[in-house]
All heavy atoms as TSV, in Angstrom:
chain	resi	resn	atom	element	x	y	z
A	1	MET	N	N	111.101	106.563	133.105
A	1	MET	CA	C	110.842	105.640	132.024
A	1	MET	C	C	111.668	104.381	132.261
A	1	MET	O	O	112.839	104.454	132.584
A	1	MET	CB	C	111.215	106.261	130.681
A	1	MET	CG	C	111.051	105.294	129.547
A	1	MET	SD	S	111.236	105.984	127.898
A	1	MET	CE	C	112.970	106.180	127.774
A	2	LEU	N	N	111.072	103.246	132.067
A	2	LEU	CA	C	111.739	101.956	132.163
A	2	LEU	C	C	112.326	101.615	130.806
A	2	LEU	O	O	111.666	101.747	129.781
A	2	LEU	CB	C	110.725	100.884	132.577
A	2	LEU	CG	C	111.214	99.443	132.560
A	2	LEU	CD1	C	112.286	99.233	133.621
A	2	LEU	CD2	C	110.043	98.498	132.785
A	3	SER	N	N	113.572	101.198	130.774
A	3	SER	CA	C	114.223	100.798	129.530
A	3	SER	C	C	114.697	99.361	129.694
A	3	SER	O	O	115.403	99.041	130.654
A	3	SER	CB	C	115.405	101.723	129.240
A	3	SER	OG	O	116.051	101.334	128.063
A	4	LEU	N	N	114.291	98.483	128.776
A	4	LEU	CA	C	114.632	97.067	128.853
A	4	LEU	C	C	115.331	96.611	127.583
A	4	LEU	O	O	115.101	97.169	126.509
A	4	LEU	CB	C	113.361	96.222	129.013
A	4	LEU	CG	C	112.490	96.496	130.224
A	4	LEU	CD1	C	111.190	95.737	130.106
A	4	LEU	CD2	C	113.214	96.093	131.489
A	5	GLN	N	N	116.139	95.595	127.707
A	5	GLN	CA	C	116.725	94.957	126.535
A	5	GLN	C	C	116.141	93.546	126.481
A	5	GLN	O	O	116.269	92.779	127.437
A	5	GLN	CB	C	118.242	94.901	126.661
A	5	GLN	CG	C	118.910	94.352	125.441
A	5	GLN	CD	C	120.424	94.488	125.528
A	5	GLN	OE1	O	120.950	95.157	126.404
A	5	GLN	NE2	N	121.113	93.844	124.622
A	6	LEU	N	N	115.472	93.223	125.371
A	6	LEU	CA	C	114.816	91.928	125.237
A	6	LEU	C	C	115.400	91.149	124.070
A	6	LEU	O	O	115.802	91.733	123.061
A	6	LEU	CB	C	113.318	92.116	125.002
A	6	LEU	CG	C	112.549	92.850	126.098
A	6	LEU	CD1	C	111.125	93.119	125.646
A	6	LEU	CD2	C	112.555	92.051	127.372
A	7	LYS	N	N	115.417	89.834	124.203
A	7	LYS	CA	C	115.836	88.962	123.114
A	7	LYS	C	C	114.603	88.568	122.313
A	7	LYS	O	O	113.467	88.648	122.806
A	7	LYS	CB	C	116.503	87.705	123.669
A	7	LYS	CG	C	117.801	87.998	124.387
A	7	LYS	CD	C	118.385	86.732	124.944
A	7	LYS	CE	C	119.646	87.048	125.729
A	7	LYS	NZ	N	120.184	85.868	126.391
A	8	SER	N	N	114.833	88.133	121.091
A	8	SER	CA	C	113.725	87.719	120.242
A	8	SER	C	C	112.876	86.659	120.943
A	8	SER	O	O	113.400	85.712	121.527
A	8	SER	CB	C	114.272	87.151	118.928
A	8	SER	OG	O	113.214	86.777	118.083
A	9	GLY	N	N	111.565	86.855	120.917
A	9	GLY	CA	C	110.633	85.926	121.548
A	9	GLY	C	C	110.265	86.321	122.971
A	9	GLY	O	O	109.249	85.881	123.486
A	10	GLU	N	N	111.097	87.147	123.620
A	10	GLU	CA	C	110.770	87.584	124.976
A	10	GLU	C	C	109.674	88.648	124.928
A	10	GLU	O	O	109.434	89.250	123.882
A	10	GLU	CB	C	112.009	88.142	125.671
A	10	GLU	CG	C	113.059	87.095	125.944
A	10	GLU	CD	C	114.263	87.634	126.682
A	10	GLU	OE1	O	114.561	88.840	126.585
A	10	GLU	OE2	O	114.911	86.829	127.360
A	11	TYR	N	N	109.012	88.848	126.047
A	11	TYR	CA	C	107.922	89.827	126.090
A	11	TYR	C	C	107.937	90.562	127.415
A	11	TYR	O	O	108.606	90.172	128.356
A	11	TYR	CB	C	106.578	89.146	125.865
A	11	TYR	CG	C	106.122	88.288	127.011
A	11	TYR	CD1	C	105.266	88.795	127.983
A	11	TYR	CD2	C	106.533	86.967	127.130
A	11	TYR	CE1	C	104.838	88.010	129.042
A	11	TYR	CE2	C	106.116	86.180	128.183
A	11	TYR	CZ	C	105.266	86.702	129.131
A	11	TYR	OH	O	104.847	85.930	130.184
A	12	LEU	N	N	107.181	91.646	127.448
A	12	LEU	CA	C	106.952	92.331	128.704
A	12	LEU	C	C	105.448	92.458	128.890
A	12	LEU	O	O	104.694	92.513	127.930
A	12	LEU	CB	C	107.647	93.697	128.749
A	12	LEU	CG	C	107.253	94.729	127.696
A	12	LEU	CD1	C	106.224	95.666	128.279
A	12	LEU	CD2	C	108.477	95.495	127.265
A	13	ALA	N	N	105.033	92.468	130.137
A	13	ALA	CA	C	103.618	92.593	130.477
A	13	ALA	C	C	103.381	93.957	131.099
A	13	ALA	O	O	104.179	94.427	131.904
A	13	ALA	CB	C	103.204	91.497	131.449
A	14	ILE	N	N	102.279	94.580	130.695
A	14	ILE	CA	C	101.863	95.860	131.258
A	14	ILE	C	C	100.514	95.608	131.906
A	14	ILE	O	O	99.506	95.419	131.221
A	14	ILE	CB	C	101.767	96.944	130.164
A	14	ILE	CG1	C	103.114	97.089	129.445
A	14	ILE	CG2	C	101.312	98.262	130.774
A	14	ILE	CD1	C	103.070	97.949	128.211
A	15	GLY	N	N	100.524	95.555	133.223
A	15	GLY	CA	C	99.299	95.179	133.932
A	15	GLY	C	C	98.932	93.736	133.591
A	15	GLY	O	O	99.782	92.928	133.233
A	16	ASP	N	N	97.655	93.433	133.698
A	16	ASP	CA	C	97.184	92.071	133.408
A	16	ASP	C	C	96.678	91.912	131.985
A	16	ASP	O	O	96.470	90.789	131.527
A	16	ASP	CB	C	96.043	91.695	134.365
A	16	ASP	CG	C	96.517	91.550	135.799
A	16	ASP	OD1	O	97.695	91.194	136.001
A	16	ASP	OD2	O	95.706	91.808	136.713
A	17	ASP	N	N	96.463	93.020	131.264
A	17	ASP	CA	C	95.780	92.954	129.976
A	17	ASP	C	C	96.643	93.244	128.756
A	17	ASP	O	O	96.177	93.086	127.640
A	17	ASP	CB	C	94.615	93.946	129.960
A	17	ASP	CG	C	93.570	93.617	131.013
A	17	ASP	OD1	O	93.443	92.436	131.367
A	17	ASP	OD2	O	92.892	94.543	131.477
A	18	ILE	N	N	97.874	93.704	128.950
A	18	ILE	CA	C	98.693	94.105	127.807
A	18	ILE	C	C	100.023	93.365	127.838
A	18	ILE	O	O	100.676	93.292	128.883
A	18	ILE	CB	C	98.936	95.626	127.799
A	18	ILE	CG1	C	97.594	96.366	127.720
A	18	ILE	CG2	C	99.851	96.028	126.643
A	18	ILE	CD1	C	97.688	97.866	127.864
A	19	ALA	N	N	100.422	92.813	126.696
A	19	ALA	CA	C	101.718	92.159	126.548
A	19	ALA	C	C	102.340	92.620	125.233
A	19	ALA	O	O	101.647	92.780	124.226
A	19	ALA	CB	C	101.566	90.640	126.550
A	20	VAL	N	N	103.647	92.857	125.249
A	20	VAL	CA	C	104.384	93.291	124.071
A	20	VAL	C	C	105.516	92.297	123.865
A	20	VAL	O	O	106.335	92.083	124.769
A	20	VAL	CB	C	104.955	94.715	124.263
A	20	VAL	CG1	C	105.726	95.148	123.033
A	20	VAL	CG2	C	103.848	95.702	124.585
A	21	GLN	N	N	105.558	91.667	122.685
A	21	GLN	CA	C	106.575	90.661	122.387
A	21	GLN	C	C	107.446	91.141	121.230
A	21	GLN	O	O	106.949	91.738	120.275
A	21	GLN	CB	C	105.910	89.328	122.042
A	21	GLN	CG	C	106.889	88.177	121.964
A	21	GLN	CD	C	106.182	86.837	121.847
A	21	GLN	OE1	O	105.061	86.739	121.368
A	21	GLN	NE2	N	106.852	85.788	122.280
A	22	ILE	N	N	108.749	90.879	121.323
A	22	ILE	CA	C	109.730	91.325	120.340
A	22	ILE	C	C	110.191	90.132	119.512
A	22	ILE	O	O	110.433	89.048	120.046
A	22	ILE	CB	C	110.956	91.947	121.058
A	22	ILE	CG1	C	110.541	93.046	122.022
A	22	ILE	CG2	C	111.994	92.427	120.060
A	22	ILE	CD1	C	109.793	94.192	121.403
A	23	PHE	N	N	110.354	90.344	118.189
A	23	PHE	CA	C	110.861	89.314	117.285
A	23	PHE	C	C	111.943	89.891	116.394
A	23	PHE	O	O	111.869	91.057	116.005
A	23	PHE	CB	C	109.739	88.770	116.391
A	23	PHE	CG	C	108.663	88.072	117.151
A	23	PHE	CD1	C	107.483	88.735	117.466
A	23	PHE	CD2	C	108.810	86.768	117.572
A	23	PHE	CE1	C	106.476	88.106	118.167
A	23	PHE	CE2	C	107.811	86.129	118.280
A	23	PHE	CZ	C	106.642	86.800	118.574
A	24	GLU	N	N	112.918	89.065	116.059
A	24	GLU	CA	C	113.968	89.503	115.143
A	24	GLU	C	C	113.390	89.807	113.781
A	24	GLU	O	O	112.454	89.167	113.335
A	24	GLU	CB	C	115.020	88.410	114.969
A	24	GLU	CG	C	115.978	88.291	116.128
A	24	GLU	CD	C	117.071	87.296	115.823
A	24	GLU	OE1	O	117.753	87.447	114.801
A	24	GLU	OE2	O	117.228	86.379	116.638
A	25	GLY	N	N	113.976	90.783	113.140
A	25	GLY	CA	C	113.614	91.114	111.770
A	25	GLY	C	C	114.855	90.968	110.919
A	25	GLY	O	O	115.682	90.094	111.165
A	26	SER	N	N	115.030	91.851	109.959
A	26	SER	CA	C	116.229	91.817	109.131
A	26	SER	C	C	117.009	93.107	109.332
A	26	SER	O	O	116.427	94.187	109.493
A	26	SER	CB	C	115.851	91.648	107.663
A	26	SER	OG	O	115.023	92.711	107.247
A	27	GLY	N	N	118.312	93.004	109.362
A	27	GLY	CA	C	119.148	94.182	109.546
A	27	GLY	C	C	118.894	94.822	110.895
A	27	GLY	O	O	118.913	94.165	111.928
A	28	SER	N	N	118.622	96.116	110.903
A	28	SER	CA	C	118.399	96.842	112.155
A	28	SER	C	C	116.917	96.896	112.529
A	28	SER	O	O	116.543	97.559	113.483
A	28	SER	CB	C	118.944	98.266	112.031
A	28	SER	OG	O	118.238	98.962	111.022
A	29	GLU	N	N	116.078	96.196	111.786
A	29	GLU	CA	C	114.640	96.200	112.070
A	29	GLU	C	C	114.250	95.012	112.942
A	29	GLU	O	O	114.943	94.007	113.002
A	29	GLU	CB	C	113.851	96.146	110.761
A	29	GLU	CG	C	114.060	97.366	109.901
A	29	GLU	CD	C	113.270	97.293	108.605
A	29	GLU	OE1	O	112.618	96.269	108.339
A	29	GLU	OE2	O	113.327	98.277	107.859
A	30	PHE	N	N	113.142	95.149	113.622
A	30	PHE	CA	C	112.579	94.060	114.408
A	30	PHE	C	C	111.068	94.171	114.369
A	30	PHE	O	O	110.520	95.187	113.960
A	30	PHE	CB	C	113.100	94.085	115.853
A	30	PHE	CG	C	112.862	95.375	116.568
A	30	PHE	CD1	C	111.712	95.558	117.300
A	30	PHE	CD2	C	113.775	96.414	116.491
A	30	PHE	CE1	C	111.464	96.753	117.962
A	30	PHE	CE2	C	113.552	97.608	117.149
A	30	PHE	CZ	C	112.403	97.778	117.883
A	31	ARG	N	N	110.382	93.114	114.769
A	31	ARG	CA	C	108.919	93.117	114.781
A	31	ARG	C	C	108.434	93.150	116.223
A	31	ARG	O	O	109.070	92.610	117.111
A	31	ARG	CB	C	108.381	91.866	114.089
A	31	ARG	CG	C	108.730	91.814	112.628
A	31	ARG	CD	C	108.204	90.568	111.964
A	31	ARG	NE	N	108.007	89.508	112.969
A	31	ARG	CZ	C	107.669	88.278	112.682
A	31	ARG	NH1	N	107.481	87.913	111.459
A	31	ARG	NH2	N	107.507	87.378	113.626
A	32	VAL	N	N	107.285	93.759	116.413
A	32	VAL	CA	C	106.682	93.870	117.733
A	32	VAL	C	C	105.246	93.361	117.636
A	32	VAL	O	O	104.498	93.757	116.746
A	32	VAL	CB	C	106.673	95.344	118.220
A	32	VAL	CG1	C	105.966	95.468	119.554
A	32	VAL	CG2	C	108.086	95.884	118.297
A	33	ALA	N	N	104.878	92.468	118.536
A	33	ALA	CA	C	103.501	91.991	118.620
A	33	ALA	C	C	102.903	92.539	119.916
A	33	ALA	O	O	103.544	92.486	120.959
A	33	ALA	CB	C	103.454	90.470	118.626
A	34	VAL	N	N	101.688	93.080	119.826
A	34	VAL	CA	C	101.029	93.665	120.995
A	34	VAL	C	C	99.692	92.974	121.211
A	34	VAL	O	O	98.882	92.868	120.292
A	34	VAL	CB	C	100.799	95.189	120.800
A	34	VAL	CG1	C	100.104	95.783	122.015
A	34	VAL	CG2	C	102.109	95.901	120.509
A	35	LYS	N	N	99.477	92.481	122.428
A	35	LYS	CA	C	98.185	91.915	122.819
A	35	LYS	C	C	97.580	92.896	123.812
A	35	LYS	O	O	98.176	93.184	124.850
A	35	LYS	CB	C	98.377	90.553	123.485
A	35	LYS	CG	C	97.083	89.935	123.984
A	35	LYS	CD	C	97.398	88.770	124.911
A	35	LYS	CE	C	96.400	88.600	126.002
A	35	LYS	NZ	N	96.203	89.640	126.955
A	36	ALA	N	N	96.431	93.444	123.455
A	36	ALA	CA	C	95.771	94.424	124.316
A	36	ALA	C	C	94.269	94.367	124.077
A	36	ALA	O	O	93.820	93.906	123.027
A	36	ALA	CB	C	96.298	95.825	124.014
A	37	PRO	N	N	93.477	94.845	125.031
A	37	PRO	CA	C	92.030	94.901	124.817
A	37	PRO	C	C	91.702	95.769	123.594
A	37	PRO	O	O	92.424	96.726	123.287
A	37	PRO	CB	C	91.508	95.561	126.100
A	37	PRO	CG	C	92.568	95.335	127.122
A	37	PRO	CD	C	93.856	95.335	126.358
A	38	ARG	N	N	90.638	95.442	122.902
A	38	ARG	CA	C	90.247	96.177	121.692
A	38	ARG	C	C	90.031	97.671	121.935
A	38	ARG	O	O	90.246	98.480	121.051
A	38	ARG	CB	C	88.974	95.587	121.091
A	38	ARG	CG	C	89.194	94.260	120.436
A	38	ARG	CD	C	87.940	93.848	119.675
A	38	ARG	NE	N	88.126	92.568	119.042
A	38	ARG	CZ	C	88.586	92.407	117.810
A	38	ARG	NH1	N	88.896	93.447	117.093
A	38	ARG	NH2	N	88.734	91.191	117.307
A	39	GLU	N	N	89.620	98.026	123.142
A	39	GLU	CA	C	89.330	99.440	123.414
A	39	GLU	C	C	90.603	100.271	123.655
A	39	GLU	O	O	90.528	101.487	123.765
A	39	GLU	CB	C	88.365	99.594	124.595
A	39	GLU	CG	C	88.846	99.036	125.897
A	39	GLU	CD	C	88.493	97.568	126.126
A	39	GLU	OE1	O	88.029	96.886	125.209
A	39	GLU	OE2	O	88.705	97.114	127.256
A	40	VAL	N	N	91.762	99.621	123.720
A	40	VAL	CA	C	93.028	100.342	123.898
A	40	VAL	C	C	93.602	100.657	122.517
A	40	VAL	O	O	93.942	99.756	121.761
A	40	VAL	CB	C	94.034	99.496	124.713
A	40	VAL	CG1	C	95.384	100.192	124.786
A	40	VAL	CG2	C	93.490	99.211	126.104
A	41	PRO	N	N	93.717	101.938	122.167
A	41	PRO	CA	C	94.268	102.278	120.857
A	41	PRO	C	C	95.774	101.999	120.815
A	41	PRO	O	O	96.491	102.274	121.773
A	41	PRO	CB	C	93.982	103.774	120.707
A	41	PRO	CG	C	93.730	104.278	122.072
A	41	PRO	CD	C	93.292	103.119	122.913
A	42	ILE	N	N	96.235	101.431	119.694
A	42	ILE	CA	C	97.657	101.167	119.490
A	42	ILE	C	C	98.039	101.828	118.173
A	42	ILE	O	O	97.523	101.468	117.113
A	42	ILE	CB	C	97.941	99.650	119.439
A	42	ILE	CG1	C	97.489	98.998	120.749
A	42	ILE	CG2	C	99.413	99.393	119.164
A	42	ILE	CD1	C	97.519	97.496	120.734
A	43	LEU	N	N	98.928	102.820	118.243
A	43	LEU	CA	C	99.327	103.581	117.060
A	43	LEU	C	C	100.839	103.662	116.963
A	43	LEU	O	O	101.525	103.747	117.979
A	43	LEU	CB	C	98.776	105.014	117.134
A	43	LEU	CG	C	97.269	105.171	117.248
A	43	LEU	CD1	C	96.923	106.619	117.565
A	43	LEU	CD2	C	96.608	104.733	115.974
A	44	ARG	N	N	101.356	103.674	115.733
A	44	ARG	CA	C	102.774	103.970	115.527
A	44	ARG	C	C	103.021	105.403	115.983
A	44	ARG	O	O	102.127	106.256	115.915
A	44	ARG	CB	C	103.132	103.845	114.055
A	44	ARG	CG	C	103.099	102.424	113.549
A	44	ARG	CD	C	103.383	102.396	112.063
A	44	ARG	NE	N	104.721	102.865	111.771
A	44	ARG	CZ	C	105.714	102.094	111.337
A	44	ARG	NH1	N	105.494	100.818	111.127
A	44	ARG	NH2	N	106.894	102.601	111.094
A	45	GLY	N	N	104.230	105.686	116.440
A	45	GLY	CA	C	104.557	107.015	116.949
A	45	GLY	C	C	104.255	108.133	115.976
A	45	GLY	O	O	103.684	109.162	116.343
A	46	GLU	N	N	104.629	107.952	114.691
A	46	GLU	CA	C	104.408	109.037	113.732
A	46	GLU	C	C	102.923	109.300	113.495
A	46	GLU	O	O	102.524	110.430	113.231
A	46	GLU	CB	C	105.147	108.784	112.405
A	46	GLU	CG	C	104.715	107.554	111.663
A	46	GLU	CD	C	105.539	106.314	111.965
A	46	GLU	OE1	O	106.224	106.256	112.998
A	46	GLU	OE2	O	105.484	105.381	111.151
A	47	VAL	N	N	102.092	108.285	113.628
A	47	VAL	CA	C	100.646	108.473	113.489
A	47	VAL	C	C	100.099	109.169	114.739
A	47	VAL	O	O	99.317	110.114	114.639
A	47	VAL	CB	C	99.928	107.124	113.259
A	47	VAL	CG1	C	98.418	107.293	113.252
A	47	VAL	CG2	C	100.400	106.491	111.954
A	48	TYR	N	N	100.527	108.734	115.900
A	48	TYR	CA	C	100.100	109.346	117.159
A	48	TYR	C	C	100.432	110.837	117.183
A	48	TYR	O	O	99.619	111.670	117.564
A	48	TYR	CB	C	100.788	108.625	118.325
A	48	TYR	CG	C	100.428	109.144	119.686
A	48	TYR	CD1	C	99.301	108.682	120.351
A	48	TYR	CD2	C	101.213	110.100	120.332
A	48	TYR	CE1	C	98.964	109.147	121.604
A	48	TYR	CE2	C	100.888	110.575	121.587
A	48	TYR	CZ	C	99.756	110.091	122.216
A	48	TYR	OH	O	99.425	110.564	123.459
A	49	GLU	N	N	101.650	111.178	116.724
A	49	GLU	CA	C	102.112	112.565	116.783
A	49	GLU	C	C	101.455	113.468	115.741
A	49	GLU	O	O	101.649	114.681	115.773
A	49	GLU	CB	C	103.635	112.605	116.651
A	49	GLU	CG	C	104.315	112.033	117.884
A	49	GLU	CD	C	105.824	111.983	117.759
A	49	GLU	OE1	O	106.398	112.635	116.869
A	49	GLU	OE2	O	106.438	111.267	118.580
A	50	GLN	N	N	100.651	112.915	114.855
A	50	GLN	CA	C	99.902	113.762	113.920
A	50	GLN	C	C	98.800	114.533	114.631
A	50	GLN	O	O	98.378	115.594	114.170
A	50	GLN	CB	C	99.305	112.921	112.788
A	50	GLN	CG	C	100.340	112.405	111.823
A	50	GLN	CD	C	99.750	111.487	110.779
A	50	GLN	OE1	O	98.552	111.215	110.758
A	50	GLN	NE2	N	100.604	110.989	109.894
A	51	THR	N	N	98.329	114.003	115.757
A	51	THR	CA	C	97.238	114.665	116.476
A	51	THR	C	C	97.587	115.026	117.920
A	51	THR	O	O	96.867	115.795	118.544
A	51	THR	CB	C	95.981	113.775	116.501
A	51	THR	OG1	O	96.309	112.526	117.121
A	51	THR	CG2	C	95.456	113.544	115.098
A	52	LYS	N	N	98.675	114.460	118.460
A	52	LYS	CA	C	99.043	114.712	119.858
A	52	LYS	C	C	100.545	114.919	119.959
A	52	LYS	O	O	101.303	114.520	119.086
A	52	LYS	CB	C	98.640	113.531	120.740
A	52	LYS	CG	C	97.141	113.293	120.773
A	52	LYS	CD	C	96.800	112.143	121.677
A	52	LYS	CE	C	95.290	111.924	121.634
A	52	LYS	NZ	N	94.859	110.839	122.456
A	53	ALA	N	N	100.970	115.516	121.071
A	53	ALA	CA	C	102.395	115.727	121.312
A	53	ALA	C	C	103.078	114.414	121.680
A	53	ALA	O	O	102.452	113.504	122.242
A	53	ALA	CB	C	102.579	116.737	122.439
A	54	ARG	N	N	104.369	114.329	121.356
A	54	ARG	CA	C	105.160	113.159	121.727
A	54	ARG	C	C	105.104	112.986	123.245
A	54	ARG	O	O	105.274	113.955	123.991
A	54	ARG	CB	C	106.599	113.374	121.272
A	54	ARG	CG	C	107.523	112.208	121.531
A	54	ARG	CD	C	108.915	112.557	121.016
A	54	ARG	NE	N	109.825	111.460	121.156
A	54	ARG	CZ	C	109.975	110.495	120.252
A	54	ARG	NH1	N	109.309	110.539	119.126
A	54	ARG	NH2	N	110.821	109.514	120.463
A	55	PRO	N	N	104.870	111.770	123.739
A	55	PRO	CA	C	104.814	111.555	125.187
A	55	PRO	C	C	106.113	111.961	125.883
A	55	PRO	O	O	107.204	111.740	125.342
A	55	PRO	CB	C	104.581	110.047	125.316
A	55	PRO	CG	C	103.944	109.660	124.016
A	55	PRO	CD	C	104.567	110.547	122.992
A	56	ASP	N	N	105.991	112.561	127.045
A	56	ASP	CA	C	107.170	112.952	127.824
A	56	ASP	C	C	107.992	111.725	128.189
A	56	ASP	O	O	107.456	110.642	128.404
A	56	ASP	CB	C	106.747	113.664	129.116
A	56	ASP	CG	C	106.141	115.021	128.856
A	56	ASP	OD1	O	106.413	115.605	127.787
A	56	ASP	OD2	O	105.396	115.510	129.728
A	57	GLY	N	N	109.308	111.918	128.291
A	57	GLY	CA	C	110.183	110.854	128.778
A	57	GLY	C	C	110.717	109.917	127.722
A	57	GLY	O	O	111.548	109.069	128.020
A	58	LEU	N	N	110.260	110.034	126.466
A	58	LEU	CA	C	110.774	109.150	125.415
A	58	LEU	C	C	112.067	109.713	124.851
A	58	LEU	O	O	112.242	110.924	124.760
A	58	LEU	CB	C	109.755	109.007	124.281
A	58	LEU	CG	C	108.452	108.307	124.626
A	58	LEU	CD1	C	107.576	108.225	123.378
A	58	LEU	CD2	C	108.709	106.916	125.173
A	59	ARG	N	N	112.947	108.837	124.446
A	59	ARG	CA	C	114.187	109.275	123.802
A	59	ARG	C	C	113.861	109.883	122.458
A	59	ARG	O	O	112.947	109.448	121.755
A	59	ARG	CB	C	115.123	108.093	123.601
A	59	ARG	CG	C	115.605	107.502	124.901
A	59	ARG	CD	C	116.520	106.355	124.618
A	59	ARG	NE	N	116.969	105.773	125.872
A	59	ARG	CZ	C	117.689	104.683	125.950
A	59	ARG	NH1	N	118.047	104.057	124.853
A	59	ARG	NH2	N	118.063	104.215	127.115
A	60	THR	N	N	114.621	110.890	122.076
A	60	THR	CA	C	114.370	111.543	120.795
A	60	THR	C	C	115.250	110.995	119.683
A	60	THR	O	O	114.921	111.089	118.525
A	60	THR	CB	C	114.583	113.059	120.891
A	60	THR	OG1	O	115.908	113.302	121.356
A	60	THR	CG2	C	113.582	113.688	121.828
A	61	LYS	N	N	116.389	110.389	120.053
A	61	LYS	CA	C	117.286	109.835	119.047
A	61	LYS	C	C	117.242	108.317	119.104
A	61	LYS	O	O	117.088	107.730	120.153
A	61	LYS	CB	C	118.736	110.266	119.314
A	61	LYS	CG	C	118.988	111.716	119.065
A	61	LYS	CD	C	120.474	111.997	119.247
A	61	LYS	CE	C	120.806	113.434	118.956
A	61	LYS	NZ	N	122.229	113.696	119.106
A	62	ARG	N	N	117.406	107.716	117.935
A	62	ARG	CA	C	117.532	106.264	117.900
A	62	ARG	C	C	118.924	105.910	118.374
A	62	ARG	O	O	119.899	106.569	118.039
A	62	ARG	CB	C	117.355	105.735	116.477
A	62	ARG	CG	C	115.955	105.886	115.979
A	62	ARG	CD	C	115.849	105.282	114.619
A	62	ARG	NE	N	114.498	105.430	114.120
A	62	ARG	CZ	C	114.112	105.030	112.949
A	62	ARG	NH1	N	114.952	104.462	112.135
A	62	ARG	NH2	N	112.856	105.186	112.562
A	63	THR	N	N	119.031	104.852	119.160
A	63	THR	CA	C	120.340	104.427	119.634
A	63	THR	C	C	120.746	103.168	118.897
A	63	THR	O	O	119.899	102.351	118.544
A	63	THR	CB	C	120.326	104.162	121.149
A	63	THR	OG1	O	119.322	103.180	121.429
A	63	THR	CG2	C	120.014	105.422	121.926
A	64	LYS	N	N	122.031	103.011	118.672
A	64	LYS	CA	C	122.525	101.801	118.012
A	64	LYS	C	C	122.441	100.642	118.973
A	64	LYS	O	O	122.765	100.768	120.155
A	64	LYS	CB	C	123.969	101.982	117.556
A	64	LYS	CG	C	124.119	102.823	116.329
A	64	LYS	CD	C	125.544	102.736	115.849
A	64	LYS	CE	C	125.655	103.389	114.482
A	64	LYS	NZ	N	127.008	103.231	113.936
A	65	SER	N	N	122.022	99.493	118.461
A	65	SER	CA	C	121.979	98.314	119.314
A	65	SER	C	C	123.385	97.748	119.432
A	65	SER	O	O	124.185	97.868	118.517
A	65	SER	CB	C	121.002	97.283	118.765
A	65	SER	OG	O	121.340	96.982	117.437
A	66	PRO	N	N	123.718	97.141	120.584
A	66	PRO	CA	C	125.081	96.631	120.798
A	66	PRO	C	C	125.443	95.508	119.876
A	66	PRO	O	O	124.708	94.835	119.298
A	66	PRO	CB	C	125.062	96.155	122.243
A	66	PRO	CG	C	123.648	96.122	122.685
A	66	PRO	CD	C	122.863	96.893	121.679
C-alpha cells in the first residue's frame, strides 16, 4: 500500500482517469474531492463494508496527524 502525506489543494492521480484532491476542513476533519469516470463506483468505507469485506492492506486504526 502506498501512503502519502498531502497538503491542502494537492492531489494524486490514479492512472489517467482518476484524481483525488485533499482540502482542509475544520479540526481533525478534511475534505476529499474525487474525479473519476461515472462507471467507477465511489463509496465511503462504512457503506462499502455493508456488502463487502474491508480491502486488504488498509490500516485499521486512525492515526493522529503530526
